[in-house]
TORBAVEX-782408 format. One line per 5 residues: number of its first residue (from 1); their letters; for each residue x, y, z of N, C-alpha, C, CB. Coordinates in Angstrom, 1 decimal, decimal comma. Glycine has a CB too. Layout:
<pts>
NUM> A> X/Y/Z/X/Y/Z/X/Y/Z/X/Y/Z ~ ...
</pts>
This chain:
<pts>
1> LRLPG> 71,7/114,4/77,4/72,9/115,1/77,3/72,8/116,6/77,1/73,8/114,5/76,2 ~ 71,5/117,1/77,0/71,3/118,5/76,8/71,0/119,1/78,2/70,2/118,8/75,8 ~ 71,8/120,0/78,6/71,6/120,6/79,9/71,8/122,1/79,7/72,6/120,1/81,0 ~ 71,1/122,9/80,5/71,3/124,4/80,4/72,7/124,8/80,7/70,3/125,2/81,3 ~ 73,5/125,3/79,8/74,8/125,8/80,0/75,9/124,8/79,9/74,9/126,4/81,4
6> ASGLD> 75,6/123,5/79,7/76,6/122,5/79,6/76,0/121,3/78,9/77,2/122,1/81,0 ~ 76,9/120,4/78,4/76,4/119,2/77,7/76,7/118,0/78,7/77,1/119,0/76,3 ~ 76,1/116,9/78,4/76,3/115,7/79,2/77,8/115,3/79,1/75,4/114,6/78,8 ~ 78,4/115,6/78,0/79,8/115,2/77,8/80,7/116,1/78,7/80,2/115,3/76,4 ~ 80,2/117,4/78,9/81,0/118,3/79,8/80,8/117,7/81,2/80,4/119,7/79,7
11> VLTHC> 79,6/117,3/81,6/79,4/116,7/82,9/80,3/115,5/83,1/77,9/116,4/83,2 ~ 80,4/114,6/82,1/81,2/113,4/82,1/82,7/113,8/82,4/81,1/112,6/80,8 ~ 83,2/114,8/81,7/84,5/115,2/81,8/84,8/115,8/83,2/84,9/116,3/80,8 ~ 83,8/116,5/83,7/83,9/117,1/85,1/83,9/116,0/86,1/82,7/118,1/85,3 ~ 83,0/115,0/86,0/83,0/113,9/87,0/84,3/113,1/86,9/81,9/112,9/86,6
16> QSFGT> 84,9/112,9/85,8/86,2/112,2/85,7/87,3/113,0/86,2/86,4/111,9/84,2 ~ 87,2/114,3/86,3/88,3/115,2/86,8/88,6/115,0/88,2/88,0/116,7/86,5 ~ 87,6/114,4/89,0/87,8/114,1/90,4/88,7/112,9/90,6/86,5/113,9/91,1 ~ 88,9/112,1/89,6/89,8/111,0/89,7/89,3/109,8/90,6/91,1/111,4/90,1 ~ 88,0/109,7/90,8/87,5/108,7/91,7/87,4/107,4/91,0/86,2/109,1/92,3
21> GIPVV> 87,3/107,4/89,7/87,1/106,1/88,9/85,6/105,6/89,0/88,0/105,1/89,4 ~ 84,7/106,4/89,6/83,3/106,0/89,7/82,7/105,9/88,3/82,5/106,9/90,6 ~ 82,1/104,8/87,9/81,5/104,8/86,6/80,4/105,8/86,4/80,9/103,4/86,3 ~ 80,4/106,4/85,2/79,4/107,4/84,8/78,5/106,8/83,7/80,0/108,7/84,4 ~ 77,2/106,9/83,9/76,2/106,4/83,0/75,5/107,7/82,4/75,2/105,4/83,6
26> LVTGH> 75,5/107,9/81,2/74,8/109,0/80,6/73,4/108,6/80,1/75,7/109,6/79,4 ~ 72,4/109,4/80,4/71,1/109,1/80,0/70,6/110,3/79,2/70,1/108,8/81,3 ~ 70,0/110,1/78,1/69,6/111,2/77,2/68,3/110,8/76,4/70,7/111,6/76,3 ~ 67,6/111,9/76,1/66,4/111,7/75,2/66,7/112,2/73,8/65,2/112,4/75,8 ~ 68,0/112,7/73,6/68,3/113,3/72,3/69,7/112,8/71,8/68,4/114,8/72,5
31> GDITM> 69,9/111,5/71,9/71,2/110,9/71,6/71,2/110,4/70,1/71,5/109,8/72,5 ~ 72,4/110,2/69,7/72,5/109,5/68,4/73,8/108,7/68,5/72,6/110,5/67,2 ~ 74,1/107,9/67,4/75,2/107,0/67,5/76,5/107,7/67,7/75,3/106,2/66,1 ~ 76,7/108,9/67,0/77,9/109,6/67,1/78,1/110,1/68,5/77,9/110,9/66,2 ~ 77,1/110,6/69,2/77,2/111,0/70,6/77,5/109,9/71,5/75,9/111,7/71,0
36> AVQAM> 76,9/108,7/71,3/77,1/107,5/72,1/78,6/107,1/72,0/76,2/106,4/71,7 ~ 79,1/107,0/70,7/80,5/106,6/70,5/81,4/107,6/71,2/80,8/106,6/69,0 ~ 81,1/108,9/71,1/82,0/109,9/71,7/82,0/109,8/73,2/81,5/111,3/71,3 ~ 80,8/109,5/73,8/80,7/109,4/75,3/81,5/108,2/75,7/79,2/109,2/75,7 ~ 81,3/107,1/75,0/82,1/105,9/75,4/83,6/106,0/75,2/81,6/104,7/74,6
41> REGAF> 84,0/106,7/74,2/85,4/107,0/74,0/86,0/107,9/75,1/85,7/107,7/72,7 ~ 85,1/108,8/75,6/85,6/109,7/76,7/85,4/109,1/78,1/84,8/111,0/76,6 ~ 85,0/107,8/78,1/85,0/107,1/79,4/83,7/106,8/80,1/85,9/107,8/80,3 ~ 82,6/107,1/79,4/81,3/106,8/80,0/81,2/105,2/80,2/80,1/107,3/79,2 ~ 80,6/104,8/81,2/80,4/103,3/81,4/79,4/102,9/80,4/80,0/103,0/82,9
46> DFIEK> 78,3/103,6/80,3/77,2/103,3/79,4/76,5/104,5/78,9/76,3/102,3/80,0 ~ 75,7/104,4/77,9/75,0/105,5/77,3/73,6/104,9/77,0/75,6/106,0/75,9 ~ 72,6/105,5/77,7/71,2/105,0/77,6/70,3/106,1/77,0/70,7/104,5/79,0 ~ 69,5/105,7/76,0/68,6/106,6/75,4/67,2/106,4/76,0/68,6/106,4/73,9 ~ 66,5/107,6/76,3/65,2/107,5/76,7/64,3/107,3/75,5/64,7/108,8/77,4
51> PFPAE> 63,2/106,7/75,6/62,7/106,0/76,8/63,4/104,6/76,9/61,2/105,8/76,8 ~ 63,5/104,1/78,1/64,1/102,8/78,3/63,3/102,1/79,5/65,6/102,9/78,7 ~ 63,3/100,8/79,5/62,7/100,1/80,6/63,5/100,2/81,9/62,5/98,6/80,3 ~ 62,9/100,2/83,0/63,6/100,4/84,3/64,6/99,3/84,5/62,6/100,4/85,5 ~ 64,3/98,1/84,0/65,3/97,0/84,2/66,6/97,3/83,5/64,7/95,7/83,6
56> RLTET> 66,6/98,1/82,4/67,8/98,4/81,7/68,7/99,3/82,6/67,5/99,2/80,4 ~ 68,1/100,2/83,3/68,9/101,1/84,2/69,4/100,3/85,4/68,1/102,3/84,7 ~ 68,5/99,4/85,9/68,9/98,6/87,0/70,1/97,7/86,7/67,7/97,7/87,5 ~ 70,0/97,1/85,5/71,1/96,2/85,1/72,4/96,9/84,8/70,6/95,4/83,8 ~ 72,3/98,1/84,2/73,4/98,9/83,9/74,1/99,3/85,2/73,0/100,2/83,1
61> VRRAV> 73,4/99,8/86,2/74,0/100,1/87,5/74,6/98,9/88,2/72,9/100,8/88,4 ~ 73,9/97,8/88,1/74,5/96,6/88,7/75,8/96,2/88,0/73,5/95,4/88,5 ~ 75,9/96,3/86,7/77,2/96,0/86,0/78,2/97,0/86,4/76,9/96,0/84,5 ~ 77,9/98,3/86,5/78,8/99,4/86,8/79,4/99,1/88,2/78,2/100,7/86,7 ~ 78,5/98,8/89,1/79,0/98,5/90,5/79,9/97,3/90,6/77,8/98,3/91,5
66> ERRAL> 79,5/96,3/89,8/80,3/95,1/89,8/81,7/95,4/89,2/79,6/94,0/88,9 ~ 81,7/96,1/88,1/83,0/96,5/87,5/83,9/97,3/88,4/82,8/97,2/86,2 ~ 83,2/98,2/89,1/84,0/99,1/90,1/84,6/98,2/91,2/83,1/100,2/90,6 ~ 83,8/97,3/91,7/84,3/96,4/92,7/85,5/95,6/92,2/83,2/95,4/93,2 ~ 85,4/95,1/91,0/86,5/94,3/90,4/87,8/95,2/90,3/86,1/93,7/89,1
71> ELENR> 87,6/96,5/89,8/88,7/97,4/89,7/89,4/97,6/91,0/88,2/98,7/89,1 ~ 88,6/97,8/92,1/89,1/98,1/93,4/89,8/96,8/93,9/88,0/98,5/94,4 ~ 89,3/95,7/93,7/89,9/94,4/94,1/91,2/94,2/93,4/89,0/93,2/93,9 ~ 91,2/94,5/92,1/92,4/94,4/91,3/93,5/95,3/91,8/92,1/94,7/89,8 ~ 93,1/96,6/92,1/94,1/97,6/92,6/94,7/97,1/93,9/93,4/98,9/92,8
76> ALRRE> 93,8/96,6/94,8/94,3/96,1/96,1/95,3/94,9/95,9/93,1/95,7/97,0 ~ 94,9/94,0/95,0/95,8/92,8/94,8/97,1/93,3/94,2/95,1/91,8/93,9 ~ 97,1/94,2/93,3/98,4/94,8/92,7/99,2/95,4/93,8/98,1/95,8/91,6 ~ 98,6/96,2/94,7/99,3/96,8/95,8/99,9/95,8/96,7/98,4/97,7/96,6 ~ 99,2/94,7/96,9/99,7/93,6/97,8/100,9/92,9/97,1/98,6/92,6/98,1
81> LAGPA> 100,7/92,7/95,8/101,8/92,0/95,1/103,1/92,9/95,0/101,4/91,7/93,7 ~ 102,9/94,2/95,0/104,0/95,1/94,9/104,6/95,6/96,2/103,6/96,4/94,1 ~ 104,0/95,1/97,3/104,4/95,4/98,7/105,7/94,9/99,0/103,3/95,0/99,7 ~ 106,1/95,1/100,3/107,4/94,7/100,7/107,7/93,2/100,6/107,6/95,1/102,2 ~ 106,6/92,4/100,7/106,8/90,9/100,7/106,5/90,4/99,3/105,9/90,2/101,7
86> AGTRI> 106,5/91,2/98,3/106,2/90,8/96,9/107,3/89,8/96,5/106,2/92,0/96,0 ~ 106,8/88,8/95,8/107,7/87,8/95,3/108,2/86,7/96,3/108,9/88,4/94,7 ~ 107,7/86,8/97,6/108,1/85,9/98,6/107,4/84,5/98,5/107,9/86,4/99,9 ~ 106,3/84,5/97,8/105,5/83,3/97,6/105,0/82,8/98,9/106,3/82,3/96,9 ~ 105,0/83,5/99,9/104,4/83,1/101,2/103,0/83,6/101,2/105,3/83,6/102,5
91> IGRSP> 102,1/82,6/101,3/100,7/83,0/101,3/100,1/82,7/102,6/100,0/82,2/100,2 ~ 98,9/83,1/102,8/98,2/82,9/104,0/97,9/84,3/104,7/99,0/82,0/105,0 ~ 96,8/84,4/105,3/96,4/85,6/105,9/96,2/85,5/107,5/95,2/86,2/105,3 ~ 96,6/84,4/108,0/96,4/84,2/109,4/97,4/85,1/110,2/96,6/82,7/109,9 ~ 97,1/85,4/111,4/98,0/86,3/112,2/99,4/85,6/112,3/97,5/86,5/113,6
96> AMAAV> 99,5/84,3/112,4/100,8/83,6/112,5/101,6/83,9/111,2/100,6/82,1/112,7 ~ 100,9/83,8/110,0/101,7/84,0/108,8/102,0/85,4/108,6/100,8/83,5/107,6 ~ 101,2/86,3/109,1/101,5/87,8/109,0/102,7/88,0/109,9/100,3/88,6/109,5 ~ 102,8/87,4/111,0/104,0/87,5/111,9/105,3/87,0/111,2/103,7/86,8/113,2 ~ 105,1/85,9/110,5/106,3/85,3/109,8/106,8/86,3/108,7/105,9/83,9/109,2
101> RALIE> 105,8/86,8/107,9/106,2/87,8/106,9/106,8/89,0/107,5/105,0/88,2/106,1 ~ 106,3/89,5/108,6/106,9/90,7/109,2/108,3/90,4/109,7/106,0/91,2/110,4 ~ 108,5/89,3/110,3/109,8/88,9/110,8/110,8/88,8/109,7/109,8/87,5/111,6 ~ 110,4/88,2/108,6/111,2/88,1/107,4/111,6/89,5/106,9/110,5/87,3/106,2 ~ 110,6/90,4/106,8/110,9/91,7/106,3/111,9/92,5/107,2/109,6/92,5/106,2
106> NVATT> 111,8/92,3/108,5/112,7/92,9/109,5/114,1/92,4/109,4/112,1/92,8/110,9 ~ 114,2/91,1/109,4/115,5/90,4/109,4/116,2/90,6/108,1/115,4/88,9/109,7 ~ 115,5/90,6/107,0/116,1/90,7/105,6/117,0/91,9/105,4/115,0/90,7/104,6 ~ 116,8/92,9/106,1/117,6/94,2/105,9/118,8/94,2/106,8/116,8/95,4/106,2 ~ 119,0/93,2/107,6/120,2/93,1/108,5/121,3/92,2/107,9/119,8/92,7/109,9
111> DAPVL> 122,5/92,3/108,5/123,5/91,4/108,1/123,6/90,2/109,0/124,9/92,1/108,0 ~ 122,6/90,0/109,9/122,7/88,9/110,9/122,5/87,6/110,2/121,6/89,1/111,9 ~ 123,3/86,6/110,7/123,2/85,2/110,2/121,8/84,7/110,7/124,3/84,3/110,6 ~ 121,2/83,9/109,9/119,8/83,4/110,2/119,9/81,9/110,1/118,7/84,0/109,3 ~ 119,4/81,2/111,2/119,2/79,7/111,2/117,7/79,5/111,1/119,9/79,1/112,4
116> INGET> 117,3/78,7/110,2/115,9/78,4/110,0/115,8/76,9/110,3/115,3/78,8/108,6 ~ 115,0/76,5/111,3/114,8/75,1/111,5/113,3/74,8/111,7/115,6/74,6/112,8 ~ 113,0/73,5/111,5/111,6/73,1/111,6/111,4/71,8/110,9/110,7/74,1/110,9 ~ 110,2/71,3/111,0/109,8/70,0/110,5/109,9/70,0/109,0/108,4/69,5/110,9 ~ 110,1/68,8/108,4/110,1/68,7/106,9/108,8/69,1/106,4/110,4/67,2/106,5
121> GTGKE> 108,8/69,9/105,3/107,6/70,4/104,6/107,0/71,6/105,2/106,6/69,3/104,6 ~ 107,6/72,3/106,2/107,0/73,5/106,8/107,4/74,8/106,1/107,5/73,6/108,2 ~ 108,2/74,7/105,1/108,5/75,9/104,3/109,8/76,6/104,7/107,4/76,8/104,4 ~ 110,8/75,9/105,2/112,0/76,5/105,6/112,7/77,1/104,4/113,0/75,5/106,3 ~ 112,8/76,4/103,3/113,5/76,9/102,1/112,7/78,1/101,6/113,6/75,8/101,1
126> LVARS> 111,4/78,1/101,6/110,6/79,2/101,2/110,9/80,5/102,0/109,1/78,8/101,3 ~ 111,0/80,3/103,3/111,4/81,4/104,2/112,8/81,9/103,8/111,3/81,0/105,6 ~ 113,7/81,0/103,6/115,1/81,4/103,2/115,1/82,1/101,9/116,0/80,1/103,1 ~ 114,4/81,7/100,9/114,3/82,4/99,6/113,7/83,8/99,8/113,5/81,5/98,6 ~ 112,7/83,8/100,6/112,0/85,1/100,9/113,0/86,1/101,5/110,8/85,0/101,8
131> LHMLS> 113,8/85,6/102,5/114,8/86,4/103,1/115,8/86,9/102,1/115,5/85,7/104,2 ~ 116,2/86,0/101,2/117,2/86,4/100,2/116,6/87,5/99,2/117,6/85,2/99,4 ~ 115,3/87,2/98,8/114,7/88,2/97,8/114,6/89,6/98,4/113,4/87,6/97,4 ~ 114,3/89,7/99,7/114,1/91,0/100,3/115,4/91,6/100,9/113,1/90,8/101,5 ~ 116,5/90,9/100,8/117,8/91,4/101,3/118,5/92,2/100,3/118,7/90,2/101,7
136> PRHDK> 119,5/93,0/100,8/120,3/93,8/99,9/121,1/92,9/98,9/121,2/94,7/100,6 ~ 121,2/91,7/99,2/122,0/90,7/98,4/121,1/89,9/97,4/122,8/89,8/99,3 ~ 119,9/90,4/97,2/118,9/89,7/96,3/119,4/89,5/94,9/117,6/90,4/96,3 ~ 120,4/90,3/94,5/120,9/90,1/93,1/122,1/89,1/93,1/121,4/91,4/92,5 ~ 122,5/88,6/94,2/123,6/87,6/94,3/122,9/86,2/94,3/124,4/87,8/95,6
141> PFIAL> 123,8/85,2/94,0/123,2/83,8/94,0/122,6/83,3/95,3/124,3/82,8/93,6 ~ 121,6/82,5/95,3/121,0/81,9/96,4/121,3/80,4/96,4/119,4/82,2/96,5 ~ 121,9/79,9/97,5/122,2/78,5/97,5/121,5/77,9/98,7/123,8/78,3/97,6 ~ 120,6/76,9/98,4/119,9/76,2/99,5/120,7/75,0/100,0/118,5/75,8/99,0 ~ 120,9/75,0/101,3/121,6/73,8/101,9/120,6/73,1/102,8/122,8/74,3/102,7
146> NCG> 120,5/71,8/102,6/119,6/70,9/103,4/120,6/70,2/104,3/118,7/70,0/102,5 ~ 120,5/70,5/105,6/121,4/69,9/106,6/120,9/68,6/107,2/121,8/70,9/107,6 ~ 119,9/68,0/106,6/119,6/66,8/107,2/118,2/66,4/107,3/120,1/66,6/108,4
</pts>
């Protein structure tokens, strides 16, 4: 953490200022408990004191990469859950299901009457609930009718 003209903690702060969320591992030959605690409080992923076995650095980098991948996956899932089809409970990633979700999103904003038909168990009521949740009338009651 001793650098000419700056400290490792300054470098940590500078790296974090970019807002990338990339984990930062501080390596020092002159550390102490207070410095390690401060680095971790300021957002360092880990604090390694020299000398250390190469496996320690390898394992630390592996854990940092794994955590970053989980953070990115979590962010993507949150974005997906907060997207236009949030709360529709329609799952599936096939092109056919994507087309169904897109159709629901397009129709939900209109005042057009919608007839949903299909075989038993295909998800007609699920589609109807999704239409309702995405419509301007989502705060009004939803009444499911089974016509036969």
